[in-house]
C-alpha positions in Angstrom: 58.6 94.4 -15.6 57.3 91.0 -16.6 55.2 90.9 -19.7 52.7 88.1 -19.9 52.8 85.7 -23.0 49.3 86.8 -24.1 50.6 90.5 -24.5 54.0 89.6 -25.5 53.2 87.4 -28.4 50.1 89.1 -29.6 50.1 89.2 -33.4 51.2 92.5 -34.9 50.6 91.8 -38.6 48.0 90.1 -40.6 50.6 87.2 -41.5 51.3 86.6 -37.6 47.6 85.7 -37.1 46.9 82.0 -36.6 43.7 80.7 -38.3 40.9 83.1 -39.3 42.1 83.0 -43.0 38.9 84.5 -44.4 38.9 87.5 -42.0 42.6 88.1 -42.6 42.2 87.9 -46.4 39.2 90.1 -46.6 40.8 92.8 -44.4 44.2 92.7 -46.0 42.7 92.9 -49.5 40.5 95.9 -48.4 43.6 97.8 -47.3 45.6 96.8 -50.3 42.9 97.8 -52.8 41.5 100.8 -50.9 38.1 99.2 -50.4 37.5 99.9 -46.7 34.0 99.7 -45.1 33.0 102.6 -42.7 31.6 99.9 -40.2 32.7 96.3 -39.5 31.3 93.7 -37.1 33.6 91.1 -35.8 31.7 88.3 -34.3 32.9 85.0 -32.6 34.0 83.1 -29.5 36.2 84.8 -27.0 40.0 84.7 -27.5 39.8 84.1 -31.3 41.5 87.3 -32.4 38.6 89.8 -32.9 40.3 92.7 -31.0 43.8 91.8 -32.3 42.7 91.9 -35.9 40.9 95.3 -35.2 44.2 96.7 -34.1 46.1 95.2 -36.9 43.7 96.8 -39.3 44.1 100.2 -37.5 47.9 99.8 -38.0 47.5 98.9 -41.7 45.4 101.8 -42.6 47.4 104.3 -40.6 51.0 102.9 -41.4 53.2 105.4 -43.0 55.0 102.8 -45.1 52.4 99.8 -45.7 53.5 97.0 -47.9 50.9 94.9 -49.8 48.2 95.6 -47.2 50.6 94.8 -44.2 51.7 97.5 -41.7 55.5 98.0 -41.5 55.5 97.8 -37.8 58.4 100.2 -37.4 57.0 103.7 -38.3 55.8 106.0 -35.5 52.1 105.3 -36.0 52.6 101.5 -35.9 54.8 101.8 -32.7 52.2 104.2 -31.1 49.3 101.8 -31.8 51.3 98.8 -30.4 52.0 100.9 -27.2 48.3 102.0 -26.9 49.2 105.8 -27.2 47.9 106.4 -30.8 45.4 109.4 -30.4 43.2 108.2 -33.3 42.5 104.7 -32.0 39.7 104.8 -29.4 38.9 101.5 -27.7 35.6 101.4 -25.7 34.5 98.6 -23.5 30.8 98.5 -24.2 30.1 96.4 -21.1 30.9 99.3 -18.9 30.1 102.1 -21.3 26.8 100.9 -22.6 24.4 103.8 -22.1 22.9 106.4 -24.5 25.1 109.2 -23.0 28.3 107.2 -23.7 27.3 106.8 -27.5 26.2 110.4 -27.6 29.8 111.4 -26.5 31.2 109.2 -29.3 28.8 110.7 -31.9 29.9 114.3 -30.9 33.6 113.4 -31.0 33.4 111.6 -34.6 32.9 115.0 -36.2 36.5 115.9 -35.6 39.2 114.9 -38.0 42.0 112.5 -37.1 44.8 114.2 -35.1 47.8 112.1 -36.4 46.8 109.2 -38.7 44.8 108.8 -42.0 41.8 107.4 -40.1 40.1 107.6 -36.8 39.2 104.1 -35.5 36.6 103.3 -32.8 36.7 99.7 -31.5 33.6 98.8 -29.4 34.4 95.6 -27.6 31.4 93.5 -26.3 29.2 95.6 -28.5 26.2 93.4 -27.8 26.1 95.0 -24.2 24.8 98.3 -25.5 21.3 99.3 -24.5 18.6 99.6 -27.1 18.6 103.5 -26.8 22.5 103.4 -27.2 22.1 101.2 -30.3 19.7 103.7 -31.9 22.0 106.6 -31.1 24.9 104.7 -32.8 22.6 103.9 -35.7 22.4 107.5 -36.8 26.2 107.8 -36.9 26.6 104.6 -38.9 23.8 105.8 -41.4 25.8 109.0 -42.1 29.5 108.2 -41.3 31.8 111.1 -41.1 34.9 110.9 -43.6 38.0 109.0 -42.4 36.3 107.3 -39.6 35.8 103.7 -39.1 33.8 101.7 -36.5 34.7 98.2 -35.5 32.1 96.4 -33.3 33.3 93.3 -31.6 31.0 90.7 -30.0 30.8 87.2 -28.6 27.0 87.2 -29.0 26.0 88.0 -32.6 22.4 87.3 -32.2 22.0 90.2 -29.7 23.1 92.9 -32.2 20.2 94.8 -33.7 19.3 94.0 -37.3 19.4 97.7 -38.2 22.9 97.8 -37.0 23.9 94.5 -38.9 22.6 95.8 -42.1 25.0 98.7 -41.9 28.2 96.7 -41.1 30.5 94.5 -43.0 30.3 91.3 -41.0 33.2 88.9 -40.4 32.6 85.7 -38.4 35.4 84.4 -36.4 35.6 80.6 -35.7 37.3 78.6 -32.9 40.8 77.6 -33.8 41.7 74.0 -34.4 43.9 72.2 -31.8 46.6 71.9 -34.5 46.7 75.6 -35.2 47.0 76.5 -31.5 49.7 73.8 -30.9 51.8 75.2 -33.8 51.6 78.7 -32.3 52.5 77.5 -28.9 55.5 75.6 -30.2 56.8 79.0 -31.6 56.4 80.6 -28.2 58.2 77.7 -26.5 61.1 78.0 -29.0 61.5 81.7 -28.4 61.1 81.3 -24.6 63.5 78.3 -24.5 60.9 76.1 -22.8 60.9 72.3 -22.6 57.4 71.2 -23.6 55.9 67.8 -24.4 53.8 68.0 -27.6 51.2 65.9 -25.8 51.0 68.6 -23.1 50.6 71.4 -25.8 47.7 69.3 -27.3 46.2 69.2 -23.8 46.5 72.9 -23.4 44.8 73.4 -26.8 41.9 71.1 -25.9 41.3 72.8 -22.5 41.3 76.3 -24.2 38.5 75.1 -26.4 39.6 76.9 -29.6 40.7 80.2 -28.0 44.3 81.3 -28.7 44.4 83.8 -25.9 43.4 81.2 -23.2 45.9 78.8 -24.6 48.8 81.2 -24.6 47.9 82.2 -21.0 47.7 78.6 -19.8 51.2 77.9 -21.3 52.5 81.0 -19.4 51.1 79.8 -16.1 52.2 76.2 -16.6 55.7 77.1 -17.6 56.0 79.2 -14.5 54.8 76.5 -12.3 57.0 74.0 -13.9 60.1 76.2 -14.0 60.5 76.2 -17.8 59.1 72.7 -18.2 55.6 71.7 -19.3 54.4 68.1 -19.3 51.2 66.2 -19.1 51.8 65.1 -15.6 52.6 68.7 -14.6 49.4 70.0 -16.2 47.4 67.5 -14.3 48.9 68.5 -11.1 48.8 72.2 -11.8 45.2 72.5 -13.3 43.6 69.5 -11.5 42.3 68.2 -14.8 43.1 64.8 -16.2 44.9 64.5 -19.6 43.0 63.3 -22.6 44.9 60.0 -22.6 43.7 59.4 -19.0 40.2 60.2 -19.9 40.4 57.7 -22.9 41.8 55.0 -20.4 38.7 55.5 -18.3 36.4 55.3 -21.4 38.0 52.1 -22.4 37.2 50.6 -19.0 33.5 51.5 -19.5 33.4 50.1 -23.0 34.8 46.8 -21.7 32.5 46.8 -18.7 35.4 46.7 -16.3 33.3 48.2 -13.6 35.5 47.5 -10.6 38.5 49.1 -12.2 36.4 52.1 -13.4 35.0 52.7 -9.9 38.5 52.5 -8.5 39.7 55.0 -11.0 36.9 57.4 -10.3 37.4 57.3 -6.4 41.1 57.9 -6.9 40.8 61.0 -9.0 38.2 62.3 -6.6 40.3 61.7 -3.4 43.3 63.4 -5.3 41.3 66.6 -5.8 40.7 66.5 -9.5 37.9 68.5 -11.0 35.3 65.8 -11.5 32.9 67.9 -13.4 35.5 68.9 -16.0 36.6 65.3 -16.2 32.9 64.2 -16.8 32.7 67.0 -19.5 35.9 65.5 -21.2 34.4 62.0 -21.0 31.2 63.1 -22.7 33.2 64.9 -25.4 35.2 61.7 -26.2 32.1 59.6 -26.4 30.4 62.2 -28.7 33.6 62.1 -30.9 33.4 58.2 -31.1 29.7 58.3 -32.0 30.5 61.0 -34.7 33.3 58.6 -36.0 31.0 55.5 -36.1 28.0 57.4 -37.6 29.7 59.1 -40.7 30.7 57.5 -43.9 33.7 60.0 -44.3 34.3 61.2 -40.8 37.8 62.6 -41.7 35.9 65.6 -43.5 34.4 66.9 -40.3 36.7 65.7 -37.5 40.4 64.8 -36.8 40.6 60.9 -37.0 43.0 59.3 -34.6 44.2 55.7 -33.9 41.9 55.9 -30.8 38.9 56.2 -33.0 39.9 53.5 -35.4 40.4 51.1 -32.4 36.7 51.1 -32.0 35.6 50.4 -35.6 33.8 47.2 -34.7 32.1 48.5 -31.6 28.3 48.6 -32.2 26.9 52.1 -32.6 24.0 51.3 -30.3 26.4 50.4 -27.5 28.0 53.8 -27.8 24.5 55.5 -27.8 23.6 53.7 -24.7 26.9 54.6 -23.0 26.3 58.3 -24.0 22.8 58.2 -22.5 24.1 56.7 -19.2 27.0 59.2 -18.8 24.6 62.1 -19.7 22.1 60.8 -17.2 24.6 61.3 -14.3 24.1 65.0 -14.4 20.4 64.8 -13.9 21.0 62.3 -11.0 23.4 64.8 -9.5 20.5 67.1 -8.8 19.4 64.9 -6.0 22.6 63.3 -4.8 26.4 63.9 -4.6 28.0 64.1 -8.0 30.6 61.3 -7.3 27.7 58.9 -6.3 25.8 59.8 -9.5 28.9 59.1 -11.5 29.4 55.8 -9.8 25.8 54.8 -10.5 26.5 55.5 -14.1 29.6 53.4 -14.1 27.7 50.4 -12.7 24.9 50.7 -15.5 27.8 50.2 -18.0 28.1 46.6 -16.9 26.0 45.6 -20.0 27.9 47.6 -22.6 30.2 44.8 -23.7 27.1 42.4 -24.2 25.3 44.8 -26.5 24.8 43.3 -30.0 24.8 45.3 -33.2 21.3 46.0 -34.5 21.8 43.6 -37.5 22.5 40.8 -35.1 19.6 41.7 -32.9 17.3 41.5 -36.1 18.7 38.0 -36.8 18.0 36.9 -33.2 14.4 38.3 -33.2 13.3 36.6 -36.6 12.8 33.1 -35.1 11.2 34.3 -32.1 8.9 36.5 -34.2 7.8 33.6 -36.2 7.2 31.7 -32.9 5.1 34.4 -31.7 3.0 34.4 -34.8 2.6 30.6 -34.5 1.4 30.9 -30.9 -1.0 33.7 -31.9 -2.5 31.4 -34.6 -3.0 28.6 -31.9 -4.5 31.0 -29.5 -7.3 32.1 -31.9 -10.6 32.1 -30.2 -13.1 29.3 -30.7 -16.1 30.4 -33.0 -18.6 29.6 -30.4 -16.8 31.8 -27.8 -17.0 34.7 -30.3 -20.7 34.1 -30.7 -21.3 33.8 -26.9 -19.7 37.0 -26.2 -21.5 38.9 -28.8 -24.9 37.5 -28.9 -27.8 37.7 -26.3 -28.4 34.6 -24.3 -31.6 33.4 -26.1 -30.2 33.6 -29.6 -27.0 31.8 -28.5 -28.8 29.1 -26.7 -31.2 28.7 -29.8 -28.1 28.4 -32.0 -26.4 25.7 -29.8 -29.4 23.5 -30.2 -29.1 23.5 -33.9 -27.4 20.6 -35.7 -24.0 22.0 -37.0 -20.8 21.0 -38.7 -17.5 22.8 -38.0 -14.8 22.9 -40.7 -11.9 24.8 -39.3 -13.1 28.3 -38.5 -16.1 27.8 -40.7 -19.5 26.9 -39.2 -22.6 25.3 -41.0 -25.9 25.2 -39.1 -28.9 23.2 -40.2 -32.3 24.5 -39.2 -36.0 24.1 -40.0 -38.3 26.9 -40.9 -39.2 29.0 -37.7 -36.3 27.9 -35.6 -34.5 31.1 -36.1 -35.8 34.5 -37.3 -34.2 36.3 -40.2 -33.1 39.0 -37.6 -31.3 36.3 -35.5 -29.7 35.0 -38.6 -28.6 38.5 -39.6 -27.0 39.1 -36.1 -25.1 35.9 -36.3 -23.7 36.7 -39.7 -22.7 40.2 -38.6 -20.9 38.8 -35.4 -19.2 35.8 -37.2 -19.1 36.2 -41.0 -17.8 32.7 -41.7 -21.1 31.0 -40.8 -23.6 29.3 -43.2 -27.2 28.3 -42.6 -28.8 25.3 -44.4 -32.6 25.4 -44.2 -34.3 21.9 -44.4 -37.6 21.9 -46.4 -40.4 19.2 -46.8 -41.3 17.5 -50.0 -44.5 19.7 -50.3 -42.3 22.7 -50.5 -40.2 21.4 -53.5 -42.0 23.2 -56.2 -42.8 26.4 -54.3 -40.3 27.6 -51.5 -42.0 29.5 -48.6 -41.6 33.1 -48.3 -39.2 32.7 -45.3 -36.8 30.6 -47.3 -37.1 32.9 -50.3 -36.1 35.9 -48.0 -33.2 33.9 -46.5 -32.2 32.8 -50.0 -32.3 36.5 -51.1 -30.4 37.9 -48.1 -27.8 35.4 -47.8 -27.3 33.8 -51.2 -29.1 30.4 -50.2 -29.5 27.8 -52.9 -31.2 24.3 -53.0 -28.6 21.5 -52.5 -31.0 18.4 -52.2 -34.6 17.7 -51.5 -36.8 14.9 -50.4 -40.5 14.2 -51.4 -42.2 12.5 -48.4 -44.8 10.0 -49.3 -43.4 9.3 -52.7 -40.4 7.4 -51.6 -37.9 9.9 -52.7 -34.8 11.1 -51.0 -34.5 14.2 -48.7 -34.3 17.9 -49.8 -32.8 21.0 -48.3 -31.6 24.5 -48.9 -28.5 26.2 -47.7 -28.2 29.8 -46.8 
């Protein structure tokens, strides 16, 4: 009977596990030093090794001949656990056994001692699916755990586990595996199975599996069957209906260079050939995100795997990439009201300007002269003082002001008036509307020694002073006061 790769090459010891170094080290040391917790919570994305490590831990603590925390793999307990016939390993799918009655049955059974091994182990897969009542029933068991019993809760949705449960478990977080780690593991399988695989195709499988080893091994199994022992990038495209990363990057280069005609031809071709357009667009967005990350960080190699592809766009303006990302992302919103292919074609047309987008530093250089020009134009377009006065004064006051003799010096206005021509209230209004105005009050010779009350008030209010005077009838010159 054929055994799928995912089962055939499932890790059987801690040292076989790819990635998850923290979880492996914690569990192996716990076994070696005898510091086991009564309850564990394994949380992380699907296919990253949670259930596999739970089984390895069960083997390690029940192995008859363990070595440095590792199970021997050949004793009767290890063999029984691998076969799934070990009576003290109870695996429960919490998605289908999620009610309070199911948990009560577990609670009743834990009181019995292990039948064959040193420990009885309960593995609850998809533990976040338990009901609130079931969690509360389980809580009682975790608070007062029976001897030689260990609970391992596995979940892909850590945030759904009740805080009271979390506080009673030792938590281990599983991360997605890196493409390189997945490829190394797939190479071992290819070698043992005698498969002919392109390394580029293995990296494509790793990318598609999104950090999940189980998915990657299953894809390799299917692709090798389809290709009769051979796995290549072209075969993966044909088999999965998904373009390779290199083809996606070729398309991205067309967009960056604003080669719209070729990009539209590329898009229509893959659509007619039946490729999954949605997954292609997902891959395109990921490549753009990767480029933006590379161009934004001072030390990108610390958070991502830098390739020659990224380096080839070192001089591409970041704002051009950000525009491209927005255009590509908008296609999804447009697809709500039109066919997805049409939405993608519209996005491609919008990339016509990408190659002409200047770096922000260049834009600043270009904008400075125009900014100065605008400032000059604004200076030239300043309103005439009389326009300001006309807009803000009543008609009578404005007409009276116009009849006065005046001198204009730039934006400064000087009015000459005789006593009684303007009231002090009118003068105050004018000053309030246009502060750069001055009033000169002309006086007669008889007023030389003693200024009239009106002029005195103007002098006091507006800082007026006598600048010249004239004594009529005595042959002297003229006199006046300015306000």
